[in-house]
N, C-alpha and C positions, 0 to 999 in steps of 0.2 A: 546844551540849556536847554528847557522845556519853553516851548512858546506854544502857548493852543491857540487856532484858529480857529472858530466854533464854524461848521458845516454844520450839521445835525445832533439833534441833542446826544450826548454821548458819544461824539466823535469828533475830531480836532485835524489841524493839521500844520506839520512842523515848517517854520520861517524857513526850509530851505529846499520844501518841495513845492509844486505848484498844484498838485492835484490833492482832492480832498480824499480823507480815508473812510473806510466802514466801521462801524463799529467791530467789527469782525479781523481788520485788519489794520487795526489804531496801533502802533507797536512803541507810539510816543509818550501817547498818556498811558503810564504805567500803572500796575498793578499798585494799589496802597495809596491812588488816586483818583480824583470823579472830577466833574465838567459840568455842574447843573444848567449854566448860562448858556442858551441857545441864543445863537450869534455875537458871541464873545471873540475878542484876538485880542487878547493880551493875558500871560499868563496869571493875572490876577482871576482871571476866571478858573483855574485849577487849584482845586480845592485838596487838601493833604488829609487822609485821615490821622485820628490825634493816634498817641502812645493810648497803650489799652487797647485797640482796636484794630483791624486788617481789613484788607479788599484785594481777594487773589484775581480780582477780572479785569484785565484792561480794557479802558476806552468804558467803564461804566458814570454812568450822568448823574445819579441819586446817592445822600450821603448816606440814606441805609444798606448802600454798598458794603459800608464802612461796619464791621457788626464786632461786638465787644466778643473780645479772648473766652474761650470760654474755661472757667474753674480748672485747674491744674496747669492751664499756659496762661500768656505774657505777651508783650510788645514795651520794650522800653524806651523807643523811640517811634515819630507819626513816619508816615510813611510807607508801612510795611505791609505787604503783599499776606502774610502769613503770620501767627503765631508760634513763641516758642515753648515749647512743653519747657515744663517743671525742672529743674536738675533731680537726678536722686539723691534722696536725704532731704528733700525740701517736699511743702505742698503750698497750692493757693486754693482756699476754698471760694474767692470773689469771682464774678467773672469782670471782667474789664482794667483786669488785673497793669498793672504797668513792671510789675518785678515778683518773684517767689521767693519771700524772707521769711516766710514759716518755716523752722528748723524741725524737722519730724520730731516727736515729742519721746521721752524715755518710754519703754512700754508696744514703743509699736515701728514700724515702717514705713518706705516711703519710696516707692516705686518713681522713677521717670515719669511726668505728668500726671502724679497724684492730684486730688481736689480736696481729699484726706487721708489721713494715717491709716492705716491697718494696724489692728491689734495684733501682735504675735499670738501662733496656735494656742491653745490651752496644751498646758505641759513642759511649755518656753515661755521664757522673759527673752525684756530687752532692757540691756542694764545701760545702756547709753543713749544719748539722741543722736539724731541723725541717722539711723538705719535707712540701709537702700535697698535690701530685700531680705525676705522672709529669713534665709537662708544665714542669716545675722542674729538672729534669735539665738538666747540658748538654751540646753535642757535646764530645767528647773533641777537643782541638785538636791541630794539627801536630805532630810530633815526641816522639809518645803512641801510648798506643791504649788503650781503657777497659773491661774486662769487671768484671759483676757491682757496676755503679755505682762504681769506683774508678780512678781518672788513675792509669798508672803511665808511666814515661818507659821513651822507644827507651834501649836499653843504650848500653854506649861502643863509636863505631867504627858505631853504625847511626843510620839517620834516617828520617822519613815524614814526605813532604808534604802527605798531606790527613789534613783532621779526620774526626772519626767511624770512625777504625779502631776495630774491635773485638777486633782480636787479633793475638801478637804476630808472627806474621806479615807484617804493613802496615809492620816496621820492618825496612830493608832496610840493607844495606852500603855503608858511606861509600866514595867512586870513588875 
Protein backbone atom coordinates (compact mmCIF):
# COMPACT_ATOMS: atom_id res chain seq x y z
CA UNK A 1 0.00 0.00 0.00
CA UNK A 2 1.25 3.47 -0.86
CA UNK A 3 1.72 5.71 2.14
CA UNK A 4 3.21 9.10 1.45
CA UNK A 5 5.25 10.83 4.15
CA UNK A 6 6.20 14.07 2.54
CA UNK A 7 9.74 15.30 3.05
CA UNK A 8 10.24 17.73 0.17
CA UNK A 9 7.69 18.71 -2.45
CA UNK A 10 7.45 15.90 -5.00
CA UNK A 11 9.09 13.32 -2.69
CA UNK A 12 7.76 10.92 -0.08
CA UNK A 13 8.82 8.00 1.99
CA UNK A 14 7.24 4.61 2.39
CA UNK A 15 6.15 3.78 5.95
CA UNK A 16 8.51 0.75 5.90
CA UNK A 17 11.61 2.89 5.27
CA UNK A 18 13.34 5.25 7.66
CA UNK A 19 15.08 7.46 5.13
CA UNK A 20 13.52 10.14 2.96
CA UNK A 21 13.55 9.59 -0.77
CA UNK A 22 14.48 12.26 -3.28
CA UNK A 23 12.52 12.91 -6.47
CA UNK A 24 15.06 11.03 -8.58
CA UNK A 25 14.83 7.88 -6.42
CA UNK A 26 11.20 7.99 -5.28
CA UNK A 27 9.97 4.60 -6.47
CA UNK A 28 6.95 4.40 -4.18
CA UNK A 29 5.05 7.42 -5.53
CA UNK A 30 4.42 5.81 -8.86
CA UNK A 31 3.87 7.34 -12.25
CA UNK A 32 0.16 8.12 -12.62
CA UNK A 33 0.13 9.90 -9.25
CA UNK A 34 1.37 13.18 -7.77
CA UNK A 35 1.76 14.63 -4.26
CA UNK A 36 1.20 18.40 -4.02
CA UNK A 37 1.13 18.69 -0.20
CA UNK A 38 4.35 19.76 1.47
CA UNK A 39 4.70 18.07 4.86
CA UNK A 40 1.87 15.60 4.36
CA UNK A 41 2.04 12.29 6.18
CA UNK A 42 -0.91 10.29 4.84
CA UNK A 43 -2.19 8.57 1.76
CA UNK A 44 -4.75 11.37 1.49
CA UNK A 45 -1.99 13.66 0.22
CA UNK A 46 -1.30 11.42 -2.76
CA UNK A 47 -3.43 12.33 -5.75
CA UNK A 48 -4.21 10.10 -8.70
CA UNK A 49 -4.37 11.25 -12.32
CA UNK A 50 -7.95 10.92 -13.52
CA UNK A 51 -9.08 8.77 -16.45
CA UNK A 52 -8.26 10.46 -19.75
CA UNK A 53 -4.94 11.73 -18.36
CA UNK A 54 -1.52 10.18 -17.75
CA UNK A 55 1.68 11.04 -15.88
CA UNK A 56 4.82 9.09 -16.80
CA UNK A 57 7.02 10.80 -14.16
CA UNK A 58 7.30 9.11 -10.71
CA UNK A 59 7.52 11.49 -7.75
CA UNK A 60 5.59 14.34 -9.40
CA UNK A 61 4.42 17.18 -7.18
CA UNK A 62 1.96 19.06 -9.38
CA UNK A 63 -1.40 18.25 -10.93
CA UNK A 64 -0.10 19.65 -14.23
CA UNK A 65 2.06 16.50 -14.49
CA UNK A 66 -1.20 14.69 -15.34
CA UNK A 67 -1.67 15.61 -18.98
CA UNK A 68 -4.60 14.91 -21.29
CA UNK A 69 -4.18 11.96 -23.59
CA UNK A 70 -3.63 13.21 -27.13
CA UNK A 71 -6.19 12.59 -29.88
CA UNK A 72 -5.83 8.98 -31.03
CA UNK A 73 -5.21 7.71 -27.49
CA UNK A 74 -7.01 7.26 -24.16
CA UNK A 75 -6.86 5.98 -20.59
CA UNK A 76 -9.93 4.16 -19.32
CA UNK A 77 -8.99 4.29 -15.64
CA UNK A 78 -7.22 6.60 -13.24
CA UNK A 79 -3.59 6.36 -12.15
CA UNK A 80 -2.10 5.62 -15.58
CA UNK A 81 1.50 6.35 -16.50
CA UNK A 82 0.83 6.36 -20.25
CA UNK A 83 -2.07 6.60 -22.66
CA UNK A 84 -3.11 3.68 -24.85
CA UNK A 85 -3.33 4.11 -28.64
CA UNK A 86 -6.71 3.54 -30.25
CA UNK A 87 -7.05 0.09 -31.83
CA UNK A 88 -6.82 -0.21 -35.63
CA UNK A 89 -10.22 0.42 -37.21
CA UNK A 90 -11.15 3.05 -34.60
CA UNK A 91 -10.22 6.67 -33.96
CA UNK A 92 -10.52 9.36 -31.28
CA UNK A 93 -10.47 13.04 -32.22
CA UNK A 94 -10.67 14.58 -28.73
CA UNK A 95 -7.99 15.17 -26.10
CA UNK A 96 -8.48 13.62 -22.67
CA UNK A 97 -10.50 10.65 -23.93
CA UNK A 98 -11.45 7.65 -21.80
CA UNK A 99 -12.20 5.36 -24.79
CA UNK A 100 -11.89 5.06 -28.57
CA UNK A 101 -15.46 4.26 -29.52
CA UNK A 102 -15.63 5.84 -32.98
CA UNK A 103 -15.54 3.09 -35.61
CA UNK A 104 -13.72 4.15 -38.74
CA UNK A 105 -16.46 5.12 -41.23
CA UNK A 106 -17.03 3.59 -44.64
CA UNK A 107 -14.74 5.02 -47.41
CA UNK A 108 -11.89 5.40 -44.87
CA UNK A 109 -9.30 3.43 -42.93
CA UNK A 110 -7.85 4.03 -39.44
CA UNK A 111 -4.44 2.77 -38.31
CA UNK A 112 -3.65 2.23 -34.61
CA UNK A 113 -3.55 5.59 -32.82
CA UNK A 114 -5.66 7.44 -35.41
CA UNK A 115 -7.07 10.83 -34.47
CA UNK A 116 -9.12 11.02 -37.69
CA UNK A 117 -10.14 8.68 -40.50
CA UNK A 118 -7.93 8.55 -43.62
CA UNK A 119 -9.83 8.41 -46.94
CA UNK A 120 -9.02 5.53 -49.28
CA UNK A 121 -6.76 6.73 -52.11
CA UNK A 122 -8.11 7.80 -55.49
CA UNK A 123 -9.16 4.83 -57.62
CA UNK A 124 -10.13 2.79 -54.54
CA UNK A 125 -13.07 2.73 -52.14
CA UNK A 126 -13.82 1.50 -48.64
CA UNK A 127 -16.93 -0.63 -48.77
CA UNK A 128 -17.32 -1.21 -45.04
CA UNK A 129 -16.71 0.39 -41.64
CA UNK A 130 -13.70 -0.38 -39.46
CA UNK A 131 -10.99 -0.73 -42.13
CA UNK A 132 -7.58 -0.93 -40.41
CA UNK A 133 -5.11 -0.21 -43.23
CA UNK A 134 -4.98 1.27 -46.74
CA UNK A 135 -4.56 -2.17 -48.30
CA UNK A 136 -8.12 -3.02 -47.22
CA UNK A 137 -9.51 -0.41 -49.63
CA UNK A 138 -10.84 -2.06 -52.81
CA UNK A 139 -9.96 -1.16 -56.40
CA UNK A 140 -12.75 0.74 -58.09
CA UNK A 141 -14.64 -1.65 -60.42
CA UNK A 142 -15.33 -1.10 -64.11
CA UNK A 143 -18.47 0.98 -64.70
CA UNK A 144 -17.54 3.48 -61.99
CA UNK A 145 -14.86 5.82 -60.66
CA UNK A 146 -13.68 6.41 -57.08
CA UNK A 147 -12.64 9.56 -55.27
CA UNK A 148 -11.79 9.98 -51.55
CA UNK A 149 -12.80 6.37 -50.93
CA UNK A 150 -16.30 6.76 -52.42
CA UNK A 151 -17.56 4.52 -55.25
CA UNK A 152 -19.38 6.63 -57.88
CA UNK A 153 -21.18 4.85 -60.74
CA UNK A 154 -20.76 6.24 -64.25
CA UNK A 155 -23.80 8.32 -65.23
CA UNK A 156 -26.65 7.24 -67.52
CA UNK A 157 -25.46 6.78 -71.08
CA UNK A 158 -21.80 6.39 -70.05
CA UNK A 159 -19.52 3.46 -69.30
CA UNK A 160 -15.99 2.66 -68.12
CA UNK A 161 -14.26 -0.63 -68.99
CA UNK A 162 -11.19 -0.10 -66.78
CA UNK A 163 -11.07 -0.82 -63.05
CA UNK A 164 -9.26 1.64 -60.74
CA UNK A 165 -10.61 4.84 -62.35
CA UNK A 166 -10.07 7.91 -60.19
CA UNK A 167 -12.05 10.61 -62.04
CA UNK A 168 -15.29 11.08 -63.91
CA UNK A 169 -13.39 11.55 -67.17
CA UNK A 170 -12.89 7.77 -67.26
CA UNK A 171 -16.62 7.37 -67.96
CA UNK A 172 -17.18 7.63 -71.75
CA UNK A 173 -20.35 8.14 -73.75
CA UNK A 174 -22.00 4.92 -74.88
CA UNK A 175 -21.71 4.29 -78.66
